[in-house]
N, C-alpha and C positions, 0 to 999 in steps of 0.2 A: 140887517142889510139887504135889501132889494135885490133882486135879482133879474134882468130883464129877459123878456122872453126867447130872444135870439141866443144871447150866454148861454143859457139852457139846452138849445137845442144846438148848438154851435157844441157843447162839449159829450151829446152825445154823438156828433159826428165823428169829432176829431177823436173819439174811443172808437167808433166804429173804424174810423180810417187805418188807425195806429192798428189795429188787430190783423185788418188786410193788409198792412205792411209787414207784420210779424208773418202771415199767413203765404207771404210772398206772393201779393195781388194790390201790384201798383196801379193799375187802372182804377180798381176800386177803392180801393186808398183815394185816387187823385179828385174820383168825383164825389166825394164827402169830406173832403178839404176842400174844394173849392166852393162847396153849397157854404161855406163855414167864411170861404172870405168874402163869398159876395154879401151875404148877412152882415160882417161882421169883419172887416181888412185887416183890422188892429185887434185881432181875439188872440190874446197868450192865456194858452194852458190853465187854468187858474183850480182844477180839481184834484191834483196831486200836489206834492212839495217841489216835484222837480218843472220849475214853469219853460214851456217851450212856446213857441210863435207860430201862428198857421200857417205864416210863407216856410216857416224849416221846412214842416210836414211837406207841404208841396213841392218844394226844390227835392226833396228825399224821393218821392213819388215820380217825378220826372227822371229822377238821377237812375232809378230800379229800370225803369224804359228804355232809359238809354239816350233821352232828348238833354244832349247837356248842356245845349244855347235856351233851352227855359228853366233848367236846372237851375243852371249860372245866376240868371236871371231873378229867380225868385229865393235864392239863396242871399245873393248882393242886398235883396230889401229886407231881409230878415235880419242879415248881422248891422245894416244901417240903420234899419229902427230899433233894431236891439239888440246892441252893443256886446251884452253877457248869452248872447243866443249858442249855447256849447255846440249841439248837432247841427247847428248852421254853419257856426265856420269851420268842423270837421268835415262836413259833405261840401262847402263852398270848397276846401281845401283836394278833398279827393278830383270834383270838376276841374278843376285850375290843373293837376296833375295829369288828367287826362287829356284837358284840353292843349299841351306841353308846357305848361308852366307850371315844371315839378319842383322848383326850389320855392317859388311864391308859394304855391300850392300844400309843400310840407311846414312851411312859417303858416300857413292860414289854419292850417290841420291842428300843428301846435297849439297855437294859440287856443282853439277848443278844447284840447286833453286840457292844457293850464287849468282853465274856467272849469272843466268837468273834476278836476281835484280838487279846487278849490269852494265847489257845491259839495261836494262828497265832505269833505273837511268843516263846510260849514252843515251840511245836515247832519253831521255825528253830535253834535252837539247836541242840537234839537233833542224834544222828547220822542220822535219819531224815527231818532236815526236809528236804530238796531233793528227796524221794518227793513231797512236800502242795504242791499248785495252784502248781506250779512256774512257770507263766505270771501268777500275782499276781492270776487273773481273781476269786476269790471272796472275796480279800483286798480289790483295788481293788471290788468290788462294796459289800463292806461298811463300806470308808471314804465313799464315795458315798453310801449312804443313811444313815449318820452324820451328814454334815452336811447333807442334807438335813430331816432330820428337827428339827436344832439349831436348824434358821431357818424351824420353821413349817408345813412342809410338811402338803398335805393328807392324811390318811390313802388315800384310795381313791389318790391317786398313787404311792405305796410301799408298799400291801400286793400287789400280783400279785410283785413283785423281791423281798419280802419271803415271799411264799410258794414262792419259785423255791429259796431258798438251803436248803432241806429237800434237795431231790433232787440239787441242784448238791454238797452235802456229804455225798451217799449215794454219789453217782458219784466225791469225789474219797478216800471210806473205799475204794470196789473196786478204784481202780487203783492208790492208793499200794499195798494191800495186796499188788496182783499186785507191781506195783514193787519192792517189800522181798522179799519170795517171791523173787521172780528173780537180785537182786544177790545174798541170802542162799544160792542156791543155788548160781552161777557164783563167789561168795568158797568156799564146800564144796570145789565142785569145782576150784579153783586150789592149792587149800589141800591137798590130798590126792594133785597132783603132789609134794610138798614134805613127805620124810619128818620 
């Protein structure tokens, strides 16, 4: 399968932007993500098992910068184009909460949390499942947040934990990718020993 130059370059820029988000540098992240959006506005991350589109990343960057209107616009674009955009729903819910639509925001975030649980269930049955969230920390946090939201918790109690899911998944993407690459390299080396 041939991959266009824009997609390869886009992947590098998304990886760089994600690292900036982890380092709490949303301005630098936004520059990287906007570059991808200009090259390929329909970009969906394909370099890991966790698919997320460029508009989720742009929305998350604006959210961290406190630019809620721009964040909402990007995140709405994300979930409209990709209804299974896990972090897109979670962060759109956060924006809605912060803009005074707390019940709507909690429902939107709940959609994202349920998608996250479904994704973890799906990935667990794959050959790469053991590399994702091996201590179940993210899964347990998502389950806890779902329970709390379903019992009518105040949005202020869950918002910081919801916002932390983005960086946690960014770290998981990085760790899982490294572990999968290492396992593949070791497998290739072992296979080469047997003609």
